TIDREN-306799 format. One record per residue: residue number from 1; residue in three letters; x, y, z of N, C-alpha, C in turn. Coordinates in Angstrom, 1 decimal. Layout:
BEGIN
site nr=NUM rest=ALA n_px=X n_py=Y n_pz=Z ca_px=X ca_py=Y ca_pz=Z c_px=X c_py=Y c_pz=Z
...
//
This chain:
BEGIN
site nr=1 rest=MET n_px=0.8 n_py=-1.2 n_pz=0.0 ca_px=0.0 ca_py=0.0 ca_pz=0.0 c_px=0.9 c_py=1.3 c_pz=0.0
site nr=2 rest=LEU n_px=2.0 n_py=1.2 n_pz=0.7 ca_px=2.8 ca_py=2.4 ca_pz=0.8 c_px=3.4 c_py=2.7 c_pz=-0.6
site nr=3 rest=LEU n_px=3.8 n_py=1.7 n_pz=-1.3 ca_px=4.4 ca_py=1.9 ca_pz=-2.6 c_px=3.4 c_py=2.5 c_pz=-3.6
site nr=4 rest=ALA n_px=2.2 n_py=1.9 n_pz=-3.5 ca_px=1.1 ca_py=2.4 ca_pz=-4.4 c_px=0.8 c_py=3.9 c_pz=-4.0
site nr=5 rest=GLN n_px=0.7 n_py=4.2 n_pz=-2.8 ca_px=0.4 ca_py=5.6 ca_pz=-2.3 c_px=1.6 c_py=6.5 c_pz=-2.7
site nr=6 rest=TYR n_px=2.8 n_py=6.1 n_pz=-2.6 ca_px=3.9 ca_py=6.9 ca_pz=-3.0 c_px=3.9 c_py=7.2 c_pz=-4.5
site nr=7 rest=GLY n_px=3.6 n_py=6.2 n_pz=-5.3 ca_px=3.6 ca_py=6.4 ca_pz=-6.8 c_px=2.4 c_py=7.3 c_pz=-7.1
site nr=8 rest=LEU n_px=1.2 n_py=7.0 n_pz=-6.5 ca_px=0.0 ca_py=7.8 ca_pz=-6.8 c_px=0.3 c_py=9.3 c_pz=-6.4
site nr=9 rest=GLY n_px=0.9 n_py=9.5 n_pz=-5.3 ca_px=1.2 ca_py=10.9 ca_pz=-4.8 c_px=2.1 c_py=11.6 c_pz=-5.8
site nr=10 rest=MET n_px=3.1 n_py=10.9 n_pz=-6.3 ca_px=4.0 ca_py=11.6 ca_pz=-7.2 c_px=3.3 c_py=11.9 c_pz=-8.5
site nr=11 rest=GLY n_px=2.4 n_py=11.1 n_pz=-9.0 ca_px=1.6 ca_py=11.4 ca_pz=-10.2 c_px=0.7 c_py=12.5 c_pz=-9.9
site nr=12 rest=ILE n_px=0.1 n_py=12.6 n_pz=-8.8 ca_px=-0.8 ca_py=13.7 ca_pz=-8.5 c_px=0.0 c_py=15.0 c_pz=-8.4
site nr=13 rest=ASN n_px=1.1 n_py=15.0 n_pz=-7.8 ca_px=2.0 ca_py=16.2 ca_pz=-7.7 c_px=2.4 c_py=16.7 c_pz=-9.0
site nr=14 rest=LEU n_px=2.7 n_py=15.8 n_pz=-9.9 ca_px=3.2 ca_py=16.2 ca_pz=-11.3 c_px=2.0 c_py=16.6 c_pz=-12.2
site nr=15 rest=TYR n_px=0.9 n_py=15.9 n_pz=-12.2 ca_px=-0.1 ca_py=16.0 ca_pz=-13.2 c_px=-1.5 c_py=16.4 c_pz=-12.8
site nr=16 rest=THR n_px=-1.7 n_py=16.5 n_pz=-11.5 ca_px=-3.1 ca_py=16.9 ca_pz=-11.1 c_px=-3.1 c_py=18.1 c_pz=-10.2
site nr=17 rest=PRO n_px=-3.6 n_py=19.2 n_pz=-10.6 ca_px=-3.6 ca_py=20.3 ca_pz=-9.7 c_px=-4.7 c_py=20.2 c_pz=-8.6
site nr=18 rest=VAL n_px=-4.4 n_py=20.6 n_pz=-7.4 ca_px=-5.3 ca_py=20.6 ca_pz=-6.4 c_px=-6.3 c_py=21.8 c_pz=-6.6
site nr=19 rest=PRO n_px=-7.6 n_py=21.5 n_pz=-6.6 ca_px=-8.5 ca_py=22.6 ca_pz=-6.9 c_px=-8.4 c_py=23.7 c_pz=-5.9
site nr=20 rest=LYS n_px=-8.5 n_py=24.9 n_pz=-6.4 ca_px=-8.3 ca_py=26.2 ca_pz=-5.6 c_px=-9.4 c_py=26.2 c_pz=-4.5
site nr=21 rest=THR n_px=-10.6 n_py=25.6 n_pz=-4.8 ca_px=-11.7 ca_py=25.6 ca_pz=-3.8 c_px=-11.3 c_py=24.8 c_pz=-2.6
site nr=22 rest=ASP n_px=-10.4 n_py=23.9 n_pz=-2.7 ca_px=-10.0 ca_py=23.1 ca_pz=-1.6 c_px=-8.9 c_py=23.8 c_pz=-0.7
site nr=23 rest=GLN n_px=-8.5 n_py=25.0 n_pz=-1.1 ca_px=-7.4 ca_py=25.6 ca_pz=-0.4 c_px=-7.9 c_py=26.7 c_pz=0.6
site nr=24 rest=GLY n_px=-7.2 n_py=26.8 n_pz=1.7 ca_px=-7.5 ca_py=27.9 ca_pz=2.7 c_px=-8.6 c_py=27.7 c_pz=3.6
site nr=25 rest=ARG n_px=-9.1 n_py=26.5 n_pz=3.8 ca_px=-10.2 ca_py=26.3 ca_pz=4.6 c_px=-9.9 c_py=25.4 c_pz=5.9
site nr=26 rest=GLY n_px=-8.7 n_py=25.0 n_pz=6.0 ca_px=-8.3 ca_py=24.2 ca_pz=7.2 c_px=-8.0 c_py=22.8 c_pz=6.7
site nr=27 rest=LEU n_px=-7.2 n_py=22.1 n_pz=7.6 ca_px=-6.8 ca_py=20.7 ca_pz=7.2 c_px=-7.9 c_py=19.7 c_pz=7.1
site nr=28 rest=ALA n_px=-8.8 n_py=19.7 n_pz=8.1 ca_px=-9.9 ca_py=18.7 ca_pz=8.1 c_px=-10.8 c_py=19.0 c_pz=6.8
site nr=29 rest=VAL n_px=-11.1 n_py=20.2 n_pz=6.5 ca_px=-11.9 ca_py=20.5 ca_pz=5.3 c_px=-11.1 c_py=20.0 c_pz=4.1
site nr=30 rest=ALA n_px=-9.8 n_py=20.3 n_pz=4.0 ca_px=-9.0 ca_py=19.9 ca_pz=2.9 c_px=-9.1 c_py=18.3 c_pz=2.6
site nr=31 rest=VAL n_px=-9.1 n_py=17.6 n_pz=3.7 ca_px=-9.2 ca_py=16.1 ca_pz=3.6 c_px=-10.6 c_py=15.7 c_pz=3.2
site nr=32 rest=GLY n_px=-11.6 n_py=16.3 n_pz=3.8 ca_px=-13.0 ca_py=16.0 ca_pz=3.4 c_px=-13.3 c_py=16.3 c_pz=2.0
site nr=33 rest=ARG n_px=-12.8 n_py=17.5 n_pz=1.5 ca_px=-13.0 ca_py=17.9 ca_pz=0.1 c_px=-12.2 c_py=17.0 c_pz=-0.8
site nr=34 rest=ALA n_px=-11.1 n_py=16.6 n_pz=-0.4 ca_px=-10.3 ca_py=15.7 ca_pz=-1.3 c_px=-11.0 c_py=14.3 c_pz=-1.5
site nr=35 rest=LEU n_px=-11.6 n_py=13.9 n_pz=-0.4 ca_px=-12.3 ca_py=12.6 ca_pz=-0.5 c_px=-13.6 c_py=12.7 c_pz=-1.3
site nr=36 rest=SER n_px=-14.3 n_py=13.8 n_pz=-1.3 ca_px=-15.6 ca_py=13.9 ca_pz=-1.8 c_px=-15.7 c_py=14.7 c_pz=-3.1
site nr=37 rest=ASN n_px=-14.7 n_py=15.3 n_pz=-3.6 ca_px=-14.8 ca_py=16.1 ca_pz=-4.8 c_px=-13.7 c_py=15.6 c_pz=-5.9
site nr=38 rest=PRO n_px=-14.0 n_py=16.0 n_pz=-7.1 ca_px=-13.0 ca_py=15.7 ca_pz=-8.2 c_px=-11.7 c_py=16.5 c_pz=-7.9
site nr=39 rest=PRO n_px=-10.6 n_py=16.0 n_pz=-8.3 ca_px=-10.4 ca_py=14.8 ca_pz=-9.2 c_px=-10.4 c_py=13.5 c_pz=-8.4
site nr=40 rest=ALA n_px=-10.9 n_py=12.5 n_pz=-9.1 ca_px=-11.0 ca_py=11.2 ca_pz=-8.4 c_px=-9.7 c_py=10.6 c_pz=-7.9
site nr=41 rest=VAL n_px=-8.6 n_py=10.9 n_pz=-8.7 ca_px=-7.3 ca_py=10.3 ca_pz=-8.2 c_px=-6.9 c_py=10.9 c_pz=-6.9
site nr=42 rest=LEU n_px=-7.3 n_py=12.2 n_pz=-6.6 ca_px=-7.0 ca_py=12.8 ca_pz=-5.3 c_px=-7.8 c_py=12.1 c_pz=-4.2
site nr=43 rest=ALA n_px=-9.1 n_py=11.8 n_pz=-4.5 ca_px=-9.9 ca_py=11.1 ca_pz=-3.6 c_px=-9.3 c_py=9.7 c_pz=-3.2
site nr=44 rest=ILE n_px=-8.9 n_py=9.0 n_pz=-4.3 ca_px=-8.3 ca_py=7.7 ca_pz=-4.1 c_px=-7.0 c_py=7.8 c_pz=-3.2
site nr=45 rest=HIS n_px=-6.2 n_py=8.8 n_pz=-3.5 ca_px=-5.0 ca_py=9.1 ca_pz=-2.7 c_px=-5.3 c_py=9.3 c_pz=-1.2
site nr=46 rest=ALA n_px=-6.3 n_py=10.2 n_pz=-1.0 ca_px=-6.7 ca_py=10.5 ca_pz=0.4 c_px=-7.3 c_py=9.2 c_pz=1.1
site nr=47 rest=ALA n_px=-8.1 n_py=8.5 n_pz=0.4 ca_px=-8.7 ca_py=7.3 ca_pz=1.0 c_px=-7.6 c_py=6.2 c_pz=1.3
site nr=48 rest=LEU n_px=-6.7 n_py=6.1 n_pz=0.4 ca_px=-5.6 ca_py=5.1 ca_pz=0.7 c_px=-4.7 c_py=5.6 c_pz=1.8
site nr=49 rest=GLY n_px=-4.6 n_py=6.9 n_pz=2.0 ca_px=-3.8 ca_py=7.4 ca_pz=3.1 c_px=-4.5 c_py=7.1 c_pz=4.4
site nr=50 rest=LEU n_px=-5.8 n_py=7.2 n_pz=4.5 ca_px=-6.6 ca_py=6.8 ca_pz=5.7 c_px=-6.5 c_py=5.4 c_pz=6.0
site nr=51 rest=LEU n_px=-6.5 n_py=4.5 n_pz=4.9 ca_px=-6.3 ca_py=3.1 ca_pz=5.1 c_px=-4.9 c_py=2.8 c_pz=5.7
site nr=52 rest=LEU n_px=-3.9 n_py=3.5 n_pz=5.2 ca_px=-2.6 ca_py=3.3 ca_pz=5.6 c_px=-2.5 c_py=3.6 c_pz=7.1
site nr=53 rest=LEU n_px=-3.2 n_py=4.6 n_pz=7.6 ca_px=-3.2 ca_py=5.0 ca_pz=9.0 c_px=-3.7 c_py=3.8 c_pz=9.8
site nr=54 rest=VAL n_px=-4.8 n_py=3.3 n_pz=9.4 ca_px=-5.4 ca_py=2.1 ca_pz=10.1 c_px=-4.5 c_py=0.9 c_pz=10.1
site nr=55 rest=ALA n_px=-3.9 n_py=0.7 n_pz=8.9 ca_px=-2.9 ca_py=-0.5 ca_pz=8.9 c_px=-1.7 c_py=-0.2 c_pz=9.8
site nr=56 rest=ALA n_px=-1.2 n_py=1.0 n_pz=9.8 ca_px=-0.1 ca_py=1.3 ca_pz=10.7 c_px=-0.4 c_py=1.1 c_pz=12.1
site nr=57 rest=VAL n_px=-1.6 n_py=1.5 n_pz=12.6 ca_px=-2.0 ca_py=1.2 ca_pz=14.0 c_px=-2.1 c_py=-0.3 c_pz=14.2
site nr=58 rest=ASN n_px=-2.6 n_py=-1.0 n_pz=13.3 ca_px=-2.7 ca_py=-2.5 ca_pz=13.4 c_px=-1.3 c_py=-3.1 c_pz=13.5
site nr=59 rest=VAL n_px=-0.3 n_py=-2.7 n_pz=12.7 ca_px=1.0 ca_py=-3.2 ca_pz=12.7 c_px=1.7 c_py=-2.9 c_pz=14.1
site nr=60 rest=LEU n_px=1.5 n_py=-1.7 n_pz=14.6 ca_px=2.0 ca_py=-1.3 ca_pz=15.9 c_px=1.4 c_py=-2.2 c_pz=17.0
site nr=61 rest=ALA n_px=0.1 n_py=-2.4 n_pz=17.0 ca_px=-0.5 ca_py=-3.2 ca_pz=18.0 c_px=0.0 c_py=-4.7 c_pz=17.9
site nr=62 rest=ARG n_px=0.2 n_py=-5.2 n_pz=16.7 ca_px=0.8 ca_py=-6.5 ca_pz=16.6 c_px=2.3 c_py=-6.6 c_pz=17.1
site nr=63 rest=ALA n_px=3.0 n_py=-5.5 n_pz=16.9 ca_px=4.4 ca_py=-5.4 ca_pz=17.3 c_px=4.4 c_py=-5.4 c_pz=18.9
site nr=64 rest=ILE n_px=3.5 n_py=-4.7 n_pz=19.5 ca_px=3.4 ca_py=-4.6 ca_pz=20.9 c_px=3.1 c_py=-6.0 c_pz=21.5
site nr=65 rest=ARG n_px=2.2 n_py=-6.7 n_pz=20.9 ca_px=1.8 ca_py=-8.0 ca_pz=21.4 c_px=3.0 c_py=-9.0 c_pz=21.2
site nr=66 rest=SER n_px=3.8 n_py=-8.8 n_pz=20.2 ca_px=4.9 ca_py=-9.7 ca_pz=20.0 c_px=6.1 c_py=-9.5 c_pz=21.0
site nr=67 rest=ARG n_px=6.1 n_py=-8.3 n_pz=21.6 ca_px=7.1 ca_py=-7.9 ca_pz=22.6 c_px=8.5 c_py=-7.8 c_pz=22.0
site nr=68 rest=GLN n_px=8.5 n_py=-7.6 n_pz=20.7 ca_px=9.8 ca_py=-7.4 ca_pz=20.0 c_px=10.2 c_py=-6.0 c_pz=20.0
site nr=69 rest=ARG n_px=11.1 n_py=-5.6 n_pz=20.8 ca_px=11.5 ca_py=-4.2 ca_pz=21.0 c_px=11.8 c_py=-3.5 c_pz=19.7
site nr=70 rest=SER n_px=12.5 n_py=-4.1 n_pz=18.8 ca_px=12.9 ca_py=-3.5 ca_pz=17.5 c_px=11.6 c_py=-3.3 c_pz=16.6
site nr=71 rest=ALA n_px=10.7 n_py=-4.3 n_pz=16.7 ca_px=9.5 ca_py=-4.2 ca_pz=15.9 c_px=8.6 c_py=-3.0 c_pz=16.4
site nr=72 rest=ILE n_px=8.6 n_py=-2.9 n_pz=17.7 ca_px=7.8 ca_py=-1.9 ca_pz=18.4 c_px=8.3 c_py=-0.5 c_pz=18.0
site nr=73 rest=THR n_px=9.6 n_py=-0.4 n_pz=18.0 ca_px=10.3 ca_py=0.9 ca_pz=17.7 c_px=10.1 c_py=1.3 c_pz=16.3
site nr=74 rest=SER n_px=10.3 n_py=0.4 n_pz=15.4 ca_px=10.2 ca_py=0.7 ca_pz=13.9 c_px=8.7 c_py=0.8 c_pz=13.5
site nr=75 rest=SER n_px=7.8 n_py=0.1 n_pz=14.2 ca_px=6.4 ca_py=0.3 ca_pz=13.9 c_px=5.9 c_py=1.6 c_pz=14.4
site nr=76 rest=ALA n_px=6.3 n_py=2.0 n_pz=15.5 ca_px=5.9 ca_py=3.3 ca_pz=16.0 c_px=6.5 c_py=4.5 c_pz=15.2
site nr=77 rest=ALA n_px=7.7 n_py=4.3 n_pz=14.7 ca_px=8.3 ca_py=5.3 ca_pz=13.8 c_px=7.6 c_py=5.3 c_pz=12.5
site nr=78 rest=GLY n_px=7.2 n_py=4.2 n_pz=12.0 ca_px=6.5 ca_py=4.1 ca_pz=10.7 c_px=5.1 c_py=4.8 c_pz=10.9
site nr=79 rest=LEU n_px=4.4 n_py=4.5 n_pz=12.0 ca_px=3.1 ca_py=5.2 ca_pz=12.2 c_px=3.3 c_py=6.7 c_pz=12.3
site nr=80 rest=ALA n_px=4.3 n_py=7.1 n_pz=13.0 ca_px=4.6 ca_py=8.6 ca_pz=13.1 c_px=4.9 c_py=9.2 c_pz=11.7
site nr=81 rest=ALA n_px=5.6 n_py=8.5 n_pz=10.9 ca_px=5.9 ca_py=9.0 ca_pz=9.6 c_px=4.7 c_py=9.1 c_pz=8.7
site nr=82 rest=ILE n_px=3.8 n_py=8.1 n_pz=8.8 ca_px=2.5 ca_py=8.1 ca_pz=8.1 c_px=1.6 c_py=9.2 c_pz=8.5
site nr=83 rest=VAL n_px=1.6 n_py=9.4 n_pz=9.9 ca_px=0.8 ca_py=10.6 ca_pz=10.4 c_px=1.4 c_py=11.9 c_pz=9.9
site nr=84 rest=GLY n_px=2.7 n_py=12.0 n_pz=9.9 ca_px=3.3 ca_py=13.2 ca_pz=9.4 c_px=3.1 c_py=13.4 c_pz=7.9
site nr=85 rest=ALA n_px=3.1 n_py=12.3 n_pz=7.2 ca_px=2.8 ca_py=12.4 ca_pz=5.7 c_px=1.4 c_py=12.8 c_pz=5.5
site nr=86 rest=ALA n_px=0.5 n_py=12.3 n_pz=6.3 ca_px=-0.9 ca_py=12.7 ca_pz=6.1 c_px=-1.1 c_py=14.2 c_pz=6.5
site nr=87 rest=LEU n_px=-0.5 n_py=14.6 n_pz=7.5 ca_px=-0.6 ca_py=16.0 ca_pz=7.9 c_px=0.0 c_py=16.9 c_pz=6.8
site nr=88 rest=SER n_px=1.1 n_py=16.5 n_pz=6.2 ca_px=1.8 ca_py=17.2 ca_pz=5.1 c_px=0.9 c_py=17.2 c_pz=3.9
site nr=89 rest=GLY n_px=0.2 n_py=16.1 n_pz=3.6 ca_px=-0.7 ca_py=16.1 ca_pz=2.5 c_px=-1.9 c_py=17.0 c_pz=2.7
site nr=90 rest=ALA n_px=-2.4 n_py=17.0 n_pz=3.9 ca_px=-3.6 ca_py=17.9 ca_pz=4.1 c_px=-3.1 c_py=19.4 c_pz=4.0
site nr=91 rest=THR n_px=-1.9 n_py=19.6 n_pz=4.5 ca_px=-1.3 ca_py=21.0 ca_pz=4.4 c_px=-1.1 c_py=21.4 c_pz=2.9
site nr=92 rest=PHE n_px=-0.7 n_py=20.4 n_pz=2.1 ca_px=-0.5 ca_py=20.7 ca_pz=0.7 c_px=-1.8 c_py=21.0 c_pz=0.0
site nr=93 rest=ALA n_px=-2.8 n_py=20.2 n_pz=0.4 ca_px=-4.2 ca_py=20.4 ca_pz=-0.2 c_px=-4.7 c_py=21.7 c_pz=0.2
site nr=94 rest=ASP n_px=-4.4 n_py=22.2 n_pz=1.5 ca_px=-5.0 ca_py=23.4 ca_pz=2.0 c_px=-4.2 c_py=24.6 c_pz=1.5
site nr=95 rest=HIS n_px=-2.9 n_py=24.5 n_pz=1.4 ca_px=-2.1 ca_py=25.7 ca_pz=1.1 c_px=-1.4 c_py=25.6 c_pz=-0.3
site nr=96 rest=GLY n_px=-1.2 n_py=24.4 n_pz=-0.8 ca_px=-0.5 ca_py=24.2 ca_pz=-2.1 c_px=1.0 c_py=24.5 c_pz=-2.0
site nr=97 rest=ARG n_px=1.6 n_py=24.4 n_pz=-0.8 ca_px=3.0 ca_py=24.6 ca_pz=-0.7 c_px=3.8 c_py=23.4 c_pz=-1.1
site nr=98 rest=PRO n_px=4.8 n_py=23.6 n_pz=-2.0 ca_px=5.6 ca_py=22.5 ca_pz=-2.5 c_px=6.4 c_py=21.8 c_pz=-1.4
site nr=99 rest=GLY n_px=6.8 n_py=22.5 n_pz=-0.4 ca_px=7.5 ca_py=21.9 ca_pz=0.8 c_px=6.7 c_py=20.9 c_pz=1.5
site nr=100 rest=ALA n_px=5.4 n_py=21.1 n_pz=1.5 ca_px=4.5 ca_py=20.1 ca_pz=2.2 c_px=4.4 c_py=18.8 c_pz=1.3
site nr=101 rest=SER n_px=4.5 n_py=19.0 n_pz=0.0 ca_px=4.5 ca_py=17.8 ca_pz=-0.9 c_px=5.8 c_py=17.0 c_pz=-0.7
site nr=102 rest=MET n_px=6.9 n_py=17.8 n_pz=-0.6 ca_px=8.2 ca_py=17.1 ca_pz=-0.4 c_px=8.3 c_py=16.4 c_pz=0.9
site nr=103 rest=ALA n_px=7.7 n_py=17.0 n_pz=2.0 ca_px=7.7 ca_py=16.4 ca_pz=3.3 c_px=6.9 c_py=15.1 c_pz=3.2
site nr=104 rest=MET n_px=5.7 n_py=15.1 n_pz=2.5 ca_px=4.9 ca_py=14.0 ca_pz=2.4 c_px=5.7 c_py=12.8 c_pz=1.7
site nr=105 rest=ALA n_px=6.4 n_py=13.1 n_pz=0.7 ca_px=7.2 ca_py=12.1 ca_pz=0.0 c_px=8.3 c_py=11.6 c_pz=0.9
site nr=106 rest=ILE n_px=9.0 n_py=12.4 n_pz=1.5 ca_px=10.1 ca_py=12.0 ca_pz=2.4 c_px=9.6 c_py=11.1 c_pz=3.6
site nr=107 rest=LEU n_px=8.5 n_py=11.5 n_pz=4.2 ca_px=7.9 ca_py=10.8 ca_pz=5.3 c_px=7.4 c_py=9.4 c_pz=4.8
site nr=108 rest=SER n_px=6.9 n_py=9.4 n_pz=3.6 ca_px=6.4 ca_py=8.1 ca_pz=3.1 c_px=7.6 c_py=7.1 c_pz=2.9
site nr=109 rest=ALA n_px=8.7 n_py=7.7 n_pz=2.4 ca_px=9.9 ca_py=6.9 ca_pz=2.3 c_px=10.4 c_py=6.4 c_pz=3.6
site nr=110 rest=VAL n_px=10.4 n_py=7.2 n_pz=4.6 ca_px=10.8 ca_py=6.8 ca_pz=6.0 c_px=9.9 c_py=5.7 c_pz=6.5
site nr=111 rest=ALA n_px=8.6 n_py=5.8 n_pz=6.3 ca_px=7.7 ca_py=4.8 ca_pz=6.7 c_px=8.0 c_py=3.5 c_pz=6.0
site nr=112 rest=LEU n_px=8.2 n_py=3.5 n_pz=4.7 ca_px=8.6 ca_py=2.3 ca_pz=4.0 c_px=9.8 c_py=1.7 c_pz=4.5
site nr=113 rest=LEU n_px=10.8 n_py=2.5 n_pz=4.9 ca_px=12.1 ca_py=1.9 ca_pz=5.4 c_px=11.8 c_py=1.3 c_pz=6.8
site nr=114 rest=CYS n_px=10.9 n_py=1.9 n_pz=7.6 ca_px=10.6 ca_py=1.4 ca_pz=8.9 c_px=10.0 c_py=0.0 c_pz=8.8
site nr=115 rest=TYR n_px=9.1 n_py=-0.2 n_pz=7.9 ca_px=8.4 ca_py=-1.5 ca_pz=7.7 c_px=9.3 c_py=-2.5 c_pz=7.0
site nr=116 rest=LEU n_px=10.2 n_py=-2.1 n_pz=6.2 ca_px=11.2 ca_py=-3.0 ca_pz=5.7 c_px=12.2 c_py=-3.5 c_pz=6.8
site nr=117 rest=LEU n_px=12.5 n_py=-2.6 n_pz=7.7 ca_px=13.3 ca_py=-2.9 ca_pz=8.8 c_px=12.6 c_py=-4.0 c_pz=9.7
site nr=118 rest=ASN n_px=11.3 n_py=-3.8 n_pz=9.8 ca_px=10.5 ca_py=-4.9 ca_pz=10.5 c_px=10.6 c_py=-6.2 c_pz=9.8
site nr=119 rest=LEU n_px=10.5 n_py=-6.2 n_pz=8.5 ca_px=10.6 ca_py=-7.5 ca_pz=7.8 c_px=12.0 c_py=-8.2 c_pz=8.0
site nr=120 rest=PHE n_px=13.0 n_py=-7.4 n_pz=7.9 ca_px=14.4 ca_py=-8.0 ca_pz=8.1 c_px=14.7 c_py=-8.4 c_pz=9.5
site nr=121 rest=THR n_px=14.3 n_py=-7.6 n_pz=10.5 ca_px=14.6 ca_py=-7.9 ca_pz=11.9 c_px=13.8 c_py=-9.1 c_pz=12.4
site nr=122 rest=LEU n_px=12.5 n_py=-9.1 n_pz=12.0 ca_px=11.6 ca_py=-10.1 ca_pz=12.5 c_px=12.0 c_py=-11.4 c_pz=11.7
site nr=123 rest=GLY n_px=12.3 n_py=-11.3 n_pz=10.5 ca_px=12.8 ca_py=-12.5 ca_pz=9.7 c_px=14.0 c_py=-13.1 c_pz=10.3
site nr=124 rest=ALA n_px=15.0 n_py=-12.3 n_pz=10.7 ca_px=16.2 ca_py=-12.8 ca_pz=11.4 c_px=15.8 c_py=-13.4 c_pz=12.7
site nr=125 rest=THR n_px=14.9 n_py=-12.8 n_pz=13.5 ca_px=14.5 ca_py=-13.4 ca_pz=14.8 c_px=13.8 c_py=-14.8 c_pz=14.6
site nr=126 rest=LEU n_px=13.0 n_py=-14.9 n_pz=13.6 ca_px=12.3 ca_py=-16.2 ca_pz=13.3 c_px=13.4 c_py=-17.2 c_pz=12.9
site nr=127 rest=ASP n_px=14.3 n_py=-16.8 n_pz=12.1 ca_px=15.4 ca_py=-17.8 ca_pz=11.6 c_px=16.2 c_py=-18.3 c_pz=12.8
site nr=128 rest=ALA n_px=16.5 n_py=-17.3 n_pz=13.7 ca_px=17.3 ca_py=-17.7 ca_pz=14.9 c_px=16.5 c_py=-18.6 c_pz=15.8
site nr=129 rest=ARG n_px=15.2 n_py=-18.4 n_pz=15.9 ca_px=14.3 ca_py=-19.2 ca_pz=16.8 c_px=14.2 c_py=-20.6 c_pz=16.2
site nr=130 rest=GLN n_px=14.1 n_py=-20.7 n_pz=14.9 ca_px=14.0 ca_py=-22.0 ca_pz=14.3 c_px=15.3 c_py=-22.8 c_pz=14.4
site nr=131 rest=GLU n_px=16.4 n_py=-22.1 n_pz=14.4 ca_px=17.7 ca_py=-22.9 ca_pz=14.6 c_px=17.8 c_py=-23.4 c_pz=16.1
site nr=132 rest=ARG n_px=17.3 n_py=-22.6 n_pz=17.0 ca_px=17.3 ca_py=-23.1 ca_pz=18.4 c_px=16.3 c_py=-24.2 c_pz=18.7
site nr=133 rest=GLU n_px=15.2 n_py=-24.2 n_pz=18.0 ca_px=14.1 ca_py=-25.2 ca_pz=18.3 c_px=14.0 c_py=-26.0 c_pz=17.1
site nr=134 rest=PRO n_px=14.6 n_py=-27.2 n_pz=17.1 ca_px=14.5 ca_py=-28.1 ca_pz=15.9 c_px=13.1 c_py=-28.5 c_pz=15.7
site nr=135 rest=SER n_px=12.8 n_py=-28.8 n_pz=14.4 ca_px=11.4 ca_py=-29.2 ca_pz=14.1 c_px=11.0 c_py=-30.5 c_pz=14.8
site nr=136 rest=ALA n_px=9.8 n_py=-30.6 n_pz=15.1 ca_px=9.3 ca_py=-31.8 ca_pz=15.8 c_px=9.0 c_py=-32.9 c_pz=14.8
site nr=137 rest=ALA n_px=9.1 n_py=-32.6 n_pz=13.5 ca_px=8.8 ca_py=-33.6 ca_pz=12.5 c_px=9.9 c_py=-34.7 c_pz=12.6
site nr=138 rest=PRO n_px=9.5 n_py=-36.0 n_pz=12.4 ca_px=10.4 ca_py=-37.1 ca_pz=12.4 c_px=11.4 c_py=-37.0 c_pz=11.2
site nr=139 rest=SER n_px=12.6 n_py=-37.4 n_pz=11.4 ca_px=13.5 ca_py=-37.4 ca_pz=10.3 c_px=13.3 c_py=-38.7 c_pz=9.5
site nr=140 rest=PRO n_px=13.6 n_py=-38.7 n_pz=8.2 ca_px=13.3 ca_py=-39.9 ca_pz=7.4 c_px=14.3 c_py=-41.0 c_pz=7.6
//
């Protein structure tokens, strides 16, 4: 989802102007108008961003339940990066500032790196655990 959102955001930034009617009314209004008004690609981008927030909270909850400190840290950082990207996106829709778009892109990349870190560290943890605990399956 992060990669799709990242690519969609770049396309919107390059080829889809944010309607002037969406600007200057506040962050919440900017998000609401992005979800409910044309262009449709902006609505898809905003909806996918909200789904990413839900997914990031889910990943953090799972990391907390696993009690893996590195997973908790990177999942919390990933969630913070997604929240920051969402706020930057709403700021961009509200004010049209290029810096907000750049912040959104950088924070999306940070979130992606955090979740990749989860995959590598948890994969290494599982590999180490499997080496310590041999399989219960009988040998041939």
